[in-house]
MIDOSE-1310 file (N, C-alpha, C; in nm, 2 decimals, decimal comma, always signed):
residues 76
mnkr	+0,28/+0,34/+2,14/+0,14/+0,40/+2,19/+0,03/+0,40/+2,09; -0,07/+0,38/+2,11/-0,20/+0,39/+2,03/-0,26/+0,50/+2,05; -0,33/+0,56/+1,94/-0,39/+0,68/+1,97/-0,55/+0,65/+1,91; -0,63/+0,69/+1,98/-0,79/+0,69/+1,94/-0,84/+0,81/+1,87
vtie	-0,89/+0,75/+1,74/-0,94/+0,87/+1,65/-1,10/+0,83/+1,65; -1,17/+0,94/+1,63/-1,30/+0,95/+1,62/-1,35/+1,00/+1,47; -1,42/+0,94/+1,40/-1,45/+1,02/+1,28/-1,62/+0,99/+1,26; -1,66/+1,09/+1,18/-1,81/+1,08/+1,13/-1,82/+1,05/+0,98
mpde	-1,91/+0,95/+0,97/-1,93/+0,92/+0,81/-2,06/+0,90/+0,79; -2,10/+0,90/+0,66/-2,24/+0,88/+0,63/-2,31/+0,74/+0,65; -2,40/+0,74/+0,68/-2,48/+0,62/+0,73/-2,45/+0,49/+0,65; -2,46/+0,53/+0,50/-2,43/+0,44/+0,40/-2,30/+0,39/+0,38
mhrl	-2,19/+0,47/+0,42/-2,06/+0,42/+0,42/-2,03/+0,34/+0,54; -2,10/+0,36/+0,66/-2,08/+0,27/+0,79/-2,15/+0,14/+0,76; -2,26/+0,14/+0,68/-2,32/+0,03/+0,67/-2,25/-0,07/+0,58; -2,18/-0,02/+0,47/-2,09/-0,09/+0,39/-1,95/-0,14/+0,47
lteh	-1,92/-0,04/+0,55/-1,79/-0,08/+0,63/-1,82/-0,21/+0,71; -1,94/-0,19/+0,77/-1,99/-0,32/+0,86/-2,01/-0,44/+0,80; -2,06/-0,42/+0,68/-2,09/-0,54/+0,60/-1,96/-0,61/+0,56; -1,88/-0,52/+0,49/-1,72/-0,58/+0,46/-1,66/-0,65/+0,57
aaqa	-1,67/-0,57/+0,70/-1,60/-0,64/+0,80/-1,67/-0,78/+0,83; -1,78/-0,79/+0,82/-1,85/-0,91/+0,86/-1,82/-1,01/+0,76; -1,81/-0,98/+0,64/-1,78/-1,07/+0,53/-1,64/-1,13/+0,56; -1,55/-1,03/+0,60/-1,40/-1,07/+0,64/-1,39/-1,14/+0,77
gaet	-1,49/-1,15/+0,84/-1,48/-1,22/+0,97/-1,42/-1,14/+1,07; -1,43/-0,99/+1,06/-1,34/-0,92/+1,14/-1,44/-0,81/+1,22; -1,41/-0,76/+1,34/-1,46/-0,66/+1,39/-1,45/-0,54/+1,30; -1,55/-0,46/+1,32/-1,56/-0,32/+1,24/-1,42/-0,24/+1,26
daym	-1,41/-0,21/+1,38/-1,28/-0,14/+1,42/-1,14/-0,19/+1,35; -1,12/-0,32/+1,38/-1,00/-0,40/+1,32/-1,00/-0,38/+1,19; -1,14/-0,40/+1,12/-1,13/-0,40/+0,96/-1,08/-0,26/+0,90; -1,14/-0,17/+0,98/-1,11/-0,01/+0,93/-0,97/+0,02/+0,96
ldvl	-0,90/-0,03/+1,04/-0,78/-0,03/+1,07/-0,68/-0,08/+0,97; -0,72/-0,22/+0,94/-0,67/-0,28/+0,82/-0,67/-0,21/+0,69; -0,79/-0,15/+0,65/-0,81/-0,09/+0,55/-0,74/+0,05/+0,53; -0,71/+0,12/+0,65/-0,64/+0,22/+0,66/-0,50/+0,21/+0,64
eqhl	-0,45/+0,11/+0,70/-0,31/+0,04/+0,68/-0,27/+0,03/+0,52; -0,37/-0,05/+0,46/-0,35/-0,08/+0,32/-0,33/+0,03/+0,24; -0,42/+0,14/+0,29/-0,43/+0,25/+0,18/-0,29/+0,33/+0,19; -0,25/+0,34/+0,32/-0,11/+0,40/+0,35/+0,00/+0,32/+0,29
edln	-0,01/+0,20/+0,27/+0,11/+0,12/+0,21/+0,08/+0,15/+0,05; -0,02/+0,15/+0,01/-0,07/+0,17/-0,13/+0,00/+0,33/-0,17; -0,02/+0,41/-0,08/+0,02/+0,55/-0,11/+0,19/+0,56/-0,11; +0,24/+0,48/-0,02/+0,38/+0,47/-0,03/+0,44/+0,40/-0,14
diaa	+0,37/+0,30/-0,19/+0,42/+0,24/-0,31/+0,39/+0,32/-0,44; +0,30/+0,39/-0,44/+0,26/+0,49/-0,55/+0,37/+0,59/-0,56; +0,40/+0,64/-0,43/+0,51/+0,75/-0,44/+0,66/+0,70/-0,47; +0,68/+0,58/-0,44/+0,80/+0,51/-0,48/+0,79/+0,50/-0,65
aega	+0,69/+0,45/-0,69/+0,69/+0,43/-0,83/+0,70/+0,54/-0,90; +0,64/+0,64/-0,87/+0,64/+0,79/-0,94/+0,79/+0,84/-0,92; +0,85/+0,81/-0,82/+0,99/+0,85/-0,79/+1,07/+0,78/-0,90; +1,05/+0,65/-0,90/+1,13/+0,57/-1,01/+1,10/+0,61/-1,16
meri	+0,98/+0,64/-1,18/+0,94/+0,69/-1,32/+1,02/+0,83/-1,35; +1,03/+0,91/-1,24/+1,08/+1,04/-1,27/+1,23/+1,03/-1,32; +1,31/+0,92/-1,22/+1,45/+0,91/-1,25/+1,46/+0,85/-1,38; +1,38/+0,76/-1,44/+1,37/+0,71/-1,57/+1,38/+0,82/-1,66
rnge	+1,27/+0,89/-1,65/+1,25/+1,02/-1,74/+1,38/+1,11/-1,74; +1,45/+1,12/-1,64/+1,56/+1,21/-1,61/+1,68/+1,14/-1,68; +1,68/+1,01/-1,74/+1,79/+0,95/-1,79/+1,89/+0,86/-1,70; +1,84/+0,85/-1,57/+1,91/+0,75/-1,50/+1,90/+0,61/-1,56
ptyt	+2,01/+0,53/-1,57/+2,02/+0,39/-1,61/+1,93/+0,30/-1,55; +1,89/+0,22/-1,61/+1,81/+0,10/-1,57/+1,88/-0,03/-1,60; +1,85/-0,13/-1,52/+1,91/-0,26/-1,56/+1,82/-0,39/-1,55; +1,83/-0,48/-1,64/+1,76/-0,59/-1,65/+1,79/-0,68/-1,52
leev	+1,70/-0,77/-1,49/+1,72/-0,85/-1,39/+1,86/-0,95/-1,40; +1,85/-0,99/-1,54/+2,00/-1,06/-1,58/+2,11/-0,99/-1,55; +2,12/-0,86/-1,57/+2,23/-0,77/-1,55/+2,26/-0,75/-1,41; +2,15/-0,74/-1,32/+2,18/-0,74/-1,18/+2,22/-0,84/-1,13
klrl	+2,19/-0,97/-1,15/+2,23/-1,10/-1,11/+2,37/-1,12/-1,15; +2,42/-1,09/-1,28/+2,57/-1,10/-1,32/+2,64/-0,99/-1,24; +2,59/-0,87/-1,20/+2,68/-0,77/-1,15/+2,69/-0,81/-0,98; +2,62/-0,88/-0,95/+2,59/-0,94/-0,80/+2,65/-1,07/-0,78
gldn	+2,71/-1,13/-0,89/+2,76/-1,26/-0,88/+2,65/-1,38/-0,86; +2,53/-1,37/-0,89/+2,42/-1,44/-0,88/+2,38/-1,52/-1,00; +2,45/-1,52/-1,10/+2,43/-1,57/-1,23/+2,45/-1,72/-1,24; +2,44/-1,80/-1,13/+2,48/-1,94/-1,12/+2,38/-2,01/-1,18
């Protein structure tokens, strides 16, 4: 189920949003949805990277790609 969200933004921001949407060949609403989705994905990626860095700082072992391939039997 989709939800409708209404936001207020400064005129300049709306102008930029409209221009970027037009350059991308998209309707403003669809473009805004894509921008928000990408931002949420970026936040998720950042959180995952920060979690990995914390595990590394705490001394959890890391493995090279070659080590992983060897352990999984993919070293052909």
